[in-house]
FIFIKE-98193 format. One record per atom (N, C-alpha, C, O): x negated, y, z negated; atom name. Coordinates in Angstrom, 3 decimals, decimal comma. Each point is the difference from the previous one (the first is absolute). Last residue first. Example, Ala and Ser with C-alpha at 12.3 -4.5 7.8 and 13.67 -1.06 7.14 Angstrom:
BEGIN
((-12,850; -2,250; -7,080); 'N')
((-0,820; 1,190; -0,060); 'CA')
((0,770; 1,090; -0,730); 'C')
((-0,509; 1,108; -0,169); 'O')
((0,219; -6,828; 0,239); 'N')
((0,890; 1,190; 0,000); 'CA')
((-0,900; 1,200; 0,000); 'C')
((-1,036; -0,019; -0,665); 'O')
This chain:
BEGIN
((-71,574; 90,437; -99,989); 'N')
((1,155; -0,080; -0,899); 'CA')
((-0,036; 1,008; -1,102); 'C')
((0,910; 0,042; -0,827); 'O')
((-3,035; 0,553; 5,819); 'N')
((-0,437; -0,334; -1,383); 'CA')
((1,274; -0,101; -0,880); 'C')
((0,815; 0,923; -0,001); 'O')
((-0,714; -1,899; 5,344); 'N')
((0,140; 1,043; -0,954); 'CA')
((-0,447; -0,490; -1,376); 'C')
((0,238; -1,153; -0,360); 'O')
((-2,497; -0,910; 4,776); 'N')
((1,303; -0,019; -0,656); 'CA')
((0,070; 1,186; -1,008); 'C')
((-1,027; 0,569; -0,367); 'O')
((-2,296; -2,922; 4,789); 'N')
((0,387; 1,017; -0,976); 'CA')
((1,380; -0,137; -0,515); 'C')
((0,911; -0,380; 0,736); 'O')
((-5,109; -2,660; 1,263); 'N')
((1,406; 0,073; 0,247); 'CA')
((0,522; 0,938; -1,113); 'C')
((-0,068; -0,350; -1,179); 'O')
((-5,279; -0,473; 3,082); 'N')
((1,091; 0,366; -0,852); 'CA')
((1,387; -0,100; 0,616); 'C')
((0,204; 0,327; 1,170); 'O')
((-4,898; -3,337; -0,748); 'N')
((0,690; 1,080; 0,787); 'CA')
((1,336; 0,357; -0,701); 'C')
((0,820; -0,873; -0,281); 'O')
((-4,097; -1,069; -3,184); 'N')
((0,415; -0,451; 1,327); 'CA')
((0,704; 1,127; 0,723); 'C')
((0,412; 0,990; -0,605); 'O')
((-3,293; 1,371; -0,751); 'N')
((0,084; -1,434; 0,215); 'CA')
((0,819; -0,614; -1,187); 'C')
((-0,160; 0,429; -1,143); 'O')
((-1,175; 4,690; 3,680); 'N')
((0,658; -0,739; -1,066); 'CA')
((0,136; -1,449; 0,441); 'C')
((0,407; -0,307; 1,121); 'O')
((-4,462; 3,158; 0,847); 'N')
((1,446; -0,163; 0,181); 'CA')
((0,583; -0,839; -1,121); 'C')
((-0,638; -0,930; -0,492); 'O')
((-4,051; 1,728; 0,650); 'N')
((0,594; 1,329; 0,116); 'CA')
((1,534; -0,018; 0,137); 'C')
((0,676; 0,962; -0,364); 'O')
((-3,259; -4,886; -2,339); 'N')
((0,143; 0,429; 1,406); 'CA')
((0,613; 1,399; 0,011); 'C')
((0,737; 0,363; -0,917); 'O')
((-3,389; -1,901; -3,534); 'N')
((1,228; -0,177; 0,719); 'CA')
((-0,092; 0,496; 1,479); 'C')
((-0,759; 0,916; 0,318); 'O')
((-3,232; -2,994; -3,478); 'N')
((0,468; 1,280; 0,499); 'CA')
((1,281; -0,238; 0,810); 'C')
((0,003; -0,814; 0,923); 'O')
((-1,382; -2,497; -4,942); 'N')
((-0,364; 0,238; 1,373); 'CA')
((0,658; 1,310; 0,490); 'C')
((1,113; 0,325; -0,415); 'O')
((-2,029; -0,537; -4,775); 'N')
((0,626; -0,904; 0,916); 'CA')
((-0,434; 0,366; 1,417); 'C')
((-0,712; 0,985; 0,198); 'O')
((-0,967; 1,083; -4,284); 'N')
((1,444; 0,162; -0,067); 'CA')
((0,747; -1,008; 0,886); 'C')
((1,210; -0,165; -0,155); 'O')
((-6,160; 0,409; -2,461); 'N')
((0,645; -0,530; 1,162); 'CA')
((1,515; 0,113; -0,060); 'C')
((0,647; -0,812; -0,660); 'O')
((-3,810; 1,965; -2,799); 'N')
((-0,460; 0,798; 1,133); 'CA')
((0,678; -0,450; 1,282); 'C')
((-0,182; 0,626; 1,044); 'O')
((1,900; -0,777; -6,504); 'N')
((-0,540; -0,727; 1,150); 'CA')
((-0,514; 0,980; 1,062); 'C')
((0,423; 1,156; 0,038); 'O')
((2,426; -0,683; -4,327); 'N')
((-1,380; -0,343; -0,259); 'CA')
((-0,638; -0,772; 1,104); 'C')
((-0,710; -0,971; -0,263); 'O')
((5,255; 3,058; -0,298); 'N')
((-0,152; -1,456; 0,047); 'CA')
((-1,398; -0,427; -0,250); 'C')
((-0,235; -1,201; -0,131); 'O')
((1,447; 5,800; 0,273); 'N')
((0,866; -0,582; -1,013); 'CA')
((-0,137; -1,520; -0,073); 'C')
((0,237; -0,608; -1,044); 'O')
((-2,718; 3,001; 4,412); 'N')
((-0,405; 0,373; -1,359); 'CA')
((0,815; -0,678; -1,062); 'C')
((-0,559; -0,542; -0,953); 'O')
((1,757; -0,006; 5,461); 'N')
((-1,227; -0,751; -0,267); 'CA')
((-0,485; 0,343; -1,388); 'C')
((-0,480; -0,887; -0,705); 'O')
((5,607; 1,452; 1,171); 'N')
((-1,145; 0,514; 0,707); 'CA')
((-1,218; -0,842; -0,291); 'C')
((0,015; -0,808; -0,928); 'O')
((5,828; 1,094; 0,418); 'N')
((-1,238; -0,793; -0,165); 'CA')
((-1,088; 0,578; 0,885); 'C')
((0,189; 0,206; 1,199); 'O')
((3,888; 2,193; -1,421); 'N')
((0,122; -0,766; -1,218); 'CA')
((-1,297; -0,758; -0,303); 'C')
((-0,474; 0,010; -1,136); 'O')
((1,383; 4,917; 3,694); 'N')
((-0,303; -1,402; 0,276); 'CA')
((0,026; -0,789; -1,321); 'C')
((-0,476; 0,500; -1,019); 'O')
((3,299; 4,010; 2,017); 'N')
((-1,081; -0,535; -0,794); 'CA')
((-0,269; -1,450; 0,421); 'C')
((0,914; -0,822; -0,065); 'O')
((1,494; 5,583; 2,570); 'N')
((0,076; -1,352; -0,547); 'CA')
((-1,206; -0,309; -0,865); 'C')
((-0,975; 0,751; -0,016); 'O')
((3,727; 2,830; 3,761); 'N')
((-0,761; 0,032; -1,269); 'CA')
((0,198; -1,309; -0,700); 'C')
((1,137; -0,425; -0,208); 'O')
((-0,311; 2,964; 5,419); 'N')
((0,118; -1,177; -0,884); 'CA')
((-0,903; 0,161; -1,191); 'C')
((-1,172; 0,347; 0,148); 'O')
((3,514; 2,349; 4,421); 'N')
((-0,785; 0,188; -1,214); 'CA')
((0,294; -1,164; -0,936); 'C')
((1,142; -0,244; -0,390); 'O')
((-0,734; -0,398; 5,716); 'N')
((0,462; 1,091; -0,877); 'CA')
((-0,962; 0,166; -1,156); 'C')
((-1,210; -0,187; 0,129); 'O')
((0,298; -4,319; 1,837); 'N')
((0,919; 0,952; 0,659); 'CA')
((0,390; 1,076; -1,050); 'C')
((0,195; -0,302; -1,177); 'O')
((-3,131; -4,807; 2,095); 'N')
((-0,069; 1,377; -0,537); 'CA')
((0,921; 0,944; 0,758); 'C')
((0,002; 0,034; 1,230); 'O')
((0,963; -5,339; -1,687); 'N')
((-0,726; 0,948; 0,880); 'CA')
((0,020; 1,370; -0,703); 'C')
((1,010; 0,412; -0,570); 'O')
((-0,621; -5,723; -1,460); 'N')
((0,521; 1,352; 0,099); 'CA')
((-0,855; 0,812; 0,942); 'C')
((-1,226; -0,115; -0,003); 'O')
((0,532; -4,442; -1,783); 'N')
((1,180; -0,017; 0,800); 'CA')
((0,632; 1,347; 0,223); 'C')
((1,157; 0,100; 0,409); 'O')
((-5,022; -1,070; -3,168); 'N')
((-0,340; -0,619; 1,309); 'CA')
((1,206; -0,016; 0,937); 'C')
((-0,156; -0,264; 1,192); 'O')
((0,394; 1,834; -5,760); 'N')
((-0,578; 0,979; 0,884); 'CA')
((-0,406; -0,579; 1,343); 'C')
((-0,207; 0,749; 0,955); 'O')
((4,193; -2,135; -4,437); 'N')
((-1,235; -0,560; 0,559); 'CA')
((-0,591; 0,998; 1,006); 'C')
((0,604; 0,265; 1,039); 'O')
((2,540; 0,752; -5,632); 'N')
((0,053; -0,240; 1,462); 'CA')
((-1,367; -0,577; 0,426); 'C')
((-1,001; 0,143; -0,702); 'O')
((4,167; 0,149; -4,249); 'N')
((-1,210; 0,323; 0,775); 'CA')
((0,283; -0,289; 1,472); 'C')
((0,992; -0,628; 0,369); 'O')
((2,497; 0,285; -3,612); 'N')
((-1,070; 0,378; -0,907); 'CA')
((-1,240; 0,467; 0,734); 'C')
((-0,729; 0,854; -0,504); 'O')
((4,772; -2,544; 2,568); 'N')
((0,419; 1,159; -0,789); 'CA')
((-1,070; 0,446; -0,946); 'C')
((0,142; 1,057; -0,614); 'O')
((-0,590; -5,973; 2,044); 'N')
((0,846; 0,937; 0,772); 'CA')
((0,514; 1,119; -0,902); 'C')
((0,607; -0,247; -1,042); 'O')
((-3,247; -3,744; -0,204); 'N')
((-0,650; 1,312; 0,020); 'CA')
((0,804; 1,042; 0,786); 'C')
((-0,399; 1,161; 0,084); 'O')
((0,682; -6,321; -0,972); 'N')
((0,695; 0,896; -0,909); 'CA')
((-0,651; 1,378; -0,143); 'C')
((-0,066; 0,561; -1,094); 'O')
((-1,021; -4,227; 4,233); 'N')
((-0,895; 0,178; -1,153); 'CA')
((0,609; 0,929; -1,065); 'C')
((-0,695; 0,449; -0,912); 'O')
((2,971; -1,557; 5,039); 'N')
((-0,514; -1,301; -0,517); 'CA')
((-0,884; 0,127; -1,227); 'C')
((-0,142; -0,943; -0,778); 'O')
((1,695; 4,857; 3,108); 'N')
((1,113; -0,687; -0,630); 'CA')
((-0,467; -1,286; -0,671); 'C')
((0,362; -0,284; -1,142); 'O')
((-3,530; 2,614; 3,705); 'N')
((0,355; 0,723; -1,261); 'CA')
((1,149; -0,629; -0,736); 'C')
((-0,020; -0,083; -1,228); 'O')
((-1,180; -1,708; 5,473); 'N')
((-1,032; -0,257; -1,005); 'CA')
((0,293; 0,708; -1,330); 'C')
((-0,168; -0,580; -1,073); 'O')
((3,129; 1,228; 4,737); 'N')
((0,032; -1,400; -0,434); 'CA')
((-1,039; -0,245; -1,096); 'C')
((0,282; -0,661; -0,999); 'O')
((-0,194; 4,982; 3,056); 'N')
((1,208; -0,255; -0,784); 'CA')
((0,019; -1,430; -0,563); 'C')
((0,295; -0,190; -1,180); 'O')
((-3,761; 1,318; 4,167); 'N')
((-0,175; 0,664; -1,284); 'CA')
((1,219; -0,292; -0,922); 'C')
((-0,153; -0,372; -1,163); 'O')
((0,416; -1,202; 5,572); 'N')
((-1,048; -0,719; -0,724); 'CA')
((-0,208; 0,566; -1,405); 'C')
((-0,110; -0,739; -0,978); 'O')
((2,987; 2,931; 4,021); 'N')
((0,657; -1,177; -0,633); 'CA')
((-1,013; -0,800; -0,761); 'C')
((0,335; -0,577; -1,035); 'O')
((-1,250; 5,763; 1,503); 'N')
((0,013; -1,175; 0,828); 'CA')
((0,707; -1,141; -0,694); 'C')
((0,042; -0,068; -1,229); 'O')
((1,343; 5,228; 0,364); 'N')
((-1,066; -0,930; -0,314); 'CA')
((0,049; -1,178; 0,959); 'C')
((1,018; -0,233; 0,652); 'O')
((1,070; 5,758; -1,688); 'N')
((-0,028; -1,295; 0,662); 'CA')
((-1,150; -0,867; -0,513); 'C')
((-0,953; 0,496; -0,602); 'O')
((1,625; 3,930; -0,912); 'N')
((1,314; -0,579; -0,193); 'CA')
((0,155; -1,315; 0,715); 'C')
((0,996; -0,695; -0,204); 'O')
((-5,594; 3,224; -2,037); 'N')
((0,790; -0,245; 1,213); 'CA')
((1,337; -0,683; -0,304); 'C')
((0,109; -0,774; -0,951); 'O')
((-2,745; 4,121; -2,435); 'N')
((0,132; -1,437; 0,268); 'CA')
((0,873; -0,205; 1,277); 'C')
((1,095; 0,553; 0,103); 'O')
((-2,606; 3,705; -2,559); 'N')
((-0,205; -0,363; 1,421); 'CA')
((0,078; -1,445; 0,356); 'C')
((-0,502; -0,411; 1,046); 'O')
((-0,749; 1,746; -6,076); 'N')
((0,675; 0,873; 1,016); 'CA')
((-0,279; -0,542; 1,392); 'C')
((-1,077; -0,527; 0,282); 'O')
((-0,350; -1,814; -4,055); 'N')
((0,637; 1,049; -0,810); 'CA')
((0,718; 0,977; 0,902); 'C')
((0,847; 0,765; -0,462); 'O')
((-2,553; -6,306; 0,870); 'N')
((0,215; 1,334; 0,542); 'CA')
((0,600; 0,916; -1,057); 'C')
((0,845; -0,408; -0,797); 'O')
((-4,142; -4,099; 0,750); 'N')
((1,215; 0,549; -0,584); 'CA')
((0,144; 1,417; 0,474); 'C')
((-0,879; 0,831; -0,229); 'O')
((-1,721; -5,501; 2,302); 'N')
((-0,051; 1,398; -0,402); 'CA')
((1,342; 0,338; -0,632); 'C')
((1,033; -0,581; 0,331); 'O')
((-4,135; -4,221; 1,290); 'N')
((1,168; 0,752; -0,549); 'CA')
((-0,343; 1,444; -0,311); 'C')
((-1,095; 0,321; -0,462); 'O')
((-1,434; -4,415; 2,357); 'N')
((-0,101; 1,385; 0,499); 'CA')
((1,191; 0,878; -0,436); 'C')
((0,335; 0,982; 0,662); 'O')
((-0,839; -5,752; -1,663); 'N')
((-1,090; 0,729; -0,681); 'CA')
((-0,101; 1,482; 0,481); 'C')
((-0,616; 0,833; -0,665); 'O')
((3,733; -4,708; 2,059); 'N')
((0,466; 1,128; -0,787); 'CA')
((-1,130; 0,754; -0,753); 'C')
((0,298; 0,784; -0,901); 'O')
((-0,010; -4,742; 4,404); 'N')
((-0,589; -0,101; -1,312); 'CA')
((0,460; 1,049; -1,026); 'C')
((-0,126; -0,264; -1,196); 'O')
((1,281; -0,480; 6,168); 'N')
((0,000; -1,328; -0,680); 'CA')
((-0,383; 0,031; -1,443); 'C')
((0,275; -0,969; -0,708); 'O')
((-0,150; 4,234; 4,842); 'N')
((1,262; -0,160; -0,808); 'CA')
((0,111; -1,366; -0,605); 'C')
((1,046; -0,646; 0,061); 'O')
((-4,961; 2,470; 2,373); 'N')
((0,949; -0,783; 0,761); 'CA')
((1,292; -0,331; -0,745); 'C')
((0,704; -0,951; 0,340); 'O')
((-5,395; 3,199; -1,224); 'N')
((1,088; 0,869; 0,475); 'CA')
((1,070; -0,742; 0,795); 'C')
((0,556; 0,541; 0,955); 'O')
((-4,464; -2,530; -3,230); 'N')
((-0,365; 0,664; 1,238); 'CA')
((1,123; 0,832; 0,587); 'C')
((-0,024; 0,314; 1,190); 'O')
((-0,045; -2,747; -5,452); 'N')
((0,425; -0,812; 1,157); 'CA')
((-0,356; 0,644; 1,341); 'C')
((0,398; -0,486; 1,058); 'O')
((-1,553; 2,634; -5,307); 'N')
((-0,566; -1,349; 0,023); 'CA')
((0,403; -0,818; 1,243); 'C')
((-0,799; -0,784; 0,512); 'O')
((0,524; 5,737; -2,142); 'N')
((0,785; -0,522; 1,108); 'CA')
((-0,517; -1,438; 0,275); 'C')
((-0,515; -0,316; 1,072); 'O')
((-0,109; 5,123; -4,681); 'N')
((-0,092; -1,441; 0,302); 'CA')
((0,908; -0,370; 1,175); 'C')
((1,049; 0,604; 0,226); 'O')
((-3,446; 4,301; -1,048); 'N')
((1,207; -0,762; -0,249); 'CA')
((-0,223; -1,461; 0,375); 'C')
((-0,693; -0,314; 0,967); 'O')
((-2,378; 4,582; -1,819); 'N')
((-0,205; -1,377; 0,278); 'CA')
((1,185; -0,844; -0,310); 'C')
((-0,049; -0,820; -0,917); 'O')
((-0,548; 6,071; 2,605); 'N')
((0,397; -0,783; -1,205); 'CA')
((-0,112; -1,419; 0,359); 'C')
((0,524; -0,399; 1,040); 'O')
((-1,079; 4,545; 1,786); 'N')
((-1,171; -0,649; -0,540); 'CA')
((0,270; -0,652; -1,388); 'C')
((-0,796; 0,083; -0,936); 'O')
((3,574; 2,361; 4,381); 'N')
((-0,035; 0,436; -1,401); 'CA')
((-1,186; -0,617; -0,743); 'C')
((-0,309; 0,398; -1,123); 'O')
((0,633; -1,533; 5,664); 'N')
((0,166; 1,474; -0,082); 'CA')
((-0,016; 0,511; -1,429); 'C')
((-0,674; 0,984; -0,304); 'O')
((0,239; -5,770; 1,365); 'N')
((-0,919; 0,755; 0,831); 'CA')
((0,025; 1,511; -0,197); 'C')
((-1,042; 0,656; 0,018); 'O')
((3,933; -3,782; -2,558); 'N')
((-1,399; -0,422; -0,068); 'CA')
((-0,933; 0,918; 0,747); 'C')
((-1,039; 0,385; -0,537); 'O')
((5,665; 0,473; 0,673); 'N')
((-0,422; 0,067; -1,371); 'CA')
((-1,446; -0,335; -0,104); 'C')
((-0,753; 0,706; -0,670); 'O')
((2,757; -1,190; 4,842); 'N')
((-0,167; 1,434; -0,349); 'CA')
((-0,480; 0,133; -1,444); 'C')
((-0,840; 0,852; -0,287); 'O')
((1,942; -5,164; 1,838); 'N')
((-1,252; 0,482; 0,575); 'CA')
((-0,275; 1,458; -0,315); 'C')
((-1,145; 0,395; -0,221); 'O')
((5,168; -2,339; -1,223); 'N')
((-1,095; -0,691; -0,661); 'CA')
((-1,324; 0,485; 0,514); 'C')
((-0,944; 0,187; -0,767); 'O')
((4,955; 1,359; 2,870); 'N')
((-0,310; 0,627; -1,295); 'CA')
((-1,165; -0,662; -0,680); 'C')
((-0,833; 0,706; -0,568); 'O')
((1,502; -0,310; 5,919); 'N')
((0,329; -0,941; -1,062); 'CA')
((-0,463; 0,592; -1,335); 'C')
((-1,138; 0,446; -0,147); 'O')
((2,365; 2,804; 4,138); 'N')
((-1,119; -0,795; -0,471); 'CA')
((0,477; -0,910; -1,124); 'C')
((0,781; 0,419; -0,854); 'O')
((2,005; 2,900; 3,008); 'N')
((0,048; -1,361; 0,472); 'CA')
((-1,145; -0,874; -0,418); 'C')
((0,028; -1,212; 0,211); 'O')
((-0,614; 6,511; 0,110); 'N')
((1,272; -0,705; -0,220); 'CA')
((-0,078; -1,403; 0,599); 'C')
((-0,490; -0,194; 1,113); 'O')
((-4,024; 2,571; -2,694); 'N')
((0,903; -0,094; 1,152); 'CA')
((1,287; -0,726; -0,389); 'C')
((-0,032; -1,027; -0,678); 'O')
((-2,485; 3,612; -3,164); 'N')
((-0,358; -1,110; 0,893); 'CA')
((1,006; 0,027; 1,157); 'C')
((1,045; 0,646; -0,083); 'O')
((-3,054; 2,446; -4,480); 'N')
((0,890; -0,073; 1,139); 'CA')
((-0,497; -1,115; 0,886); 'C')
((-1,198; -0,135; 0,249); 'O')
((0,692; 0,884; -5,883); 'N')
((-0,609; 0,006; 1,360); 'CA')
((1,108; 0,023; 1,046); 'C')
((1,152; -0,338; -0,273); 'O')
((-2,460; 0,826; -5,502); 'N')
((0,998; 0,138; 1,054); 'CA')
((-0,718; 0,043; 1,325); 'C')
((-1,030; 0,663; 0,129); 'O')
((0,284; -1,709; -5,945); 'N')
((-0,460; 0,016; 1,385); 'CA')
((1,194; 0,100; 0,948); 'C')
((1,079; -0,546; -0,233); 'O')
((-0,952; 0,103; -4,652); 'N')
((-0,397; 1,365; 0,383); 'CA')
((-0,406; 0,085; 1,456); 'C')
((-0,266; 1,096; 0,492); 'O')
((3,300; -5,130; -1,599); 'N')
((-0,740; 0,710; -1,056); 'CA')
((-0,258; 1,392; 0,417); 'C')
((0,932; 0,684; 0,423); 'O')
((0,551; -2,596; 3,539); 'N')
((-0,093; -0,970; -1,087); 'CA')
((-0,872; 0,621; -1,068); 'C')
((-1,150; 0,338; 0,281); 'O')
((3,796; 0,837; 4,893); 'N')
((-0,552; 0,421; -1,310); 'CA')
((-0,005; -1,123; -0,998); 'C')
((0,975; -0,740; -0,134); 'O')
((-0,367; 2,201; 5,813); 'N')
((-0,017; -1,047; -0,973); 'CA')
((-0,654; 0,548; -1,296); 'C')
((-1,050; 0,641; 0,046); 'O')
((3,433; 1,060; 4,895); 'N')
((-0,773; 0,431; -1,176); 'CA')
((0,160; -1,056; -1,077); 'C')
((1,115; -0,281; -0,441); 'O')
((-0,710; 0,384; 6,203); 'N')
((0,557; -0,377; -1,292); 'CA')
((-0,921; 0,510; -1,102); 'C')
((-1,218; 0,034; 0,172); 'O')
((2,168; 1,618; 5,234); 'N')
((-0,889; -0,486; -1,016); 'CA')
((0,746; -0,292; -1,287); 'C')
((0,965; 0,687; -0,337); 'O')
């Protein structure tokens, strides 16, 4: 089991669950995911304070580099829950003033992940 913490909330979820879904379903935080969790929009960004994974998908790396966000945030749609993770979602339904965070992401990371070490 993975332990996820954001603010004062903490939950346990199955190892390997997509972080964007765990944030939305288990922590009950309305994180944005405008592209449906397909590593295309960066609205599902989180900032880690502990437990940041040492690997990332090539899709995440390419998008973060292209938007000058590498080293500042991670894409929750490209991360699997594991160990103890503490983070803050950057964009939420509340912060964006919307009821629609985007299409529900697939349970599996999309596009199919090719893993690389985090720079």
